[in-house]
N, C-alpha and C positions, 0 to 999 in steps of 0.2 A: 504494500499500500503507499500512498505518498500522501502526506498530510502539510498544510502549510501552519497549522499550528501543533506544536510538540509535542502536548499534552493529546492530543486525540493519537498520534504516532506512539506514546508511550502506552496509553490505554489498548491498543491492537498489539503490543508486543506482550502485554500482561496477560491479555486473555488468549494470545497464543499459548506462553508459558502456561498459563493456568490448564493447557488442555493436553500440555505434554511434548509441546515443539517447540525447539529451538529456534529464538527467535532476536533480531536487537534491530536498531536506529541503525544503518551503516555510513548513511551521509545526509547531507543537504545538497541539494543539488545548486546548478546556476538561478534555477527560477525561486528559489527558498522553499523546496519542498525537502521534507524530512522522510525519507526512503526506507521504511521497514523491509527486513529480510526474513526469509523461513528461514533456509540455509545456503550454502555453496555445494554446490555440484561437478563434476568430472566431466560431466556430458550433458548435451540435453534432453537425452531420453531419461535418465535418472531425475532431472526434474522435473519432466512431465510425469511420471509414478507419481510423486510427492503432491503434484499440483492436482493430479486426480484424486488420492487421499484427503487432501482437503477441501474440495469440492463435496465429496461425497456426506463430509461433516459441513457444509453449507458456507465456507468460507471460499469466497473467488480469491484468486491468485493470477498471478500474472509471471512471465518471464523475462526477468532481465539479465541480458548478456553485454560483453563487454568486448 
């Protein structure tokens, strides 16, 4: 997720952690948005697996590539 308010970003991190998912705020982008990351992956297919897991829990997620 991306949030202009750091409190909203922290709230998402707390919610994900409470559900057993590693999560953290990884950066503030050039538009001032705080980016919350769920995890880092070696491959896009690994990321897609966890994206499906989150989706099954009702959590919308996208994959950020570098």
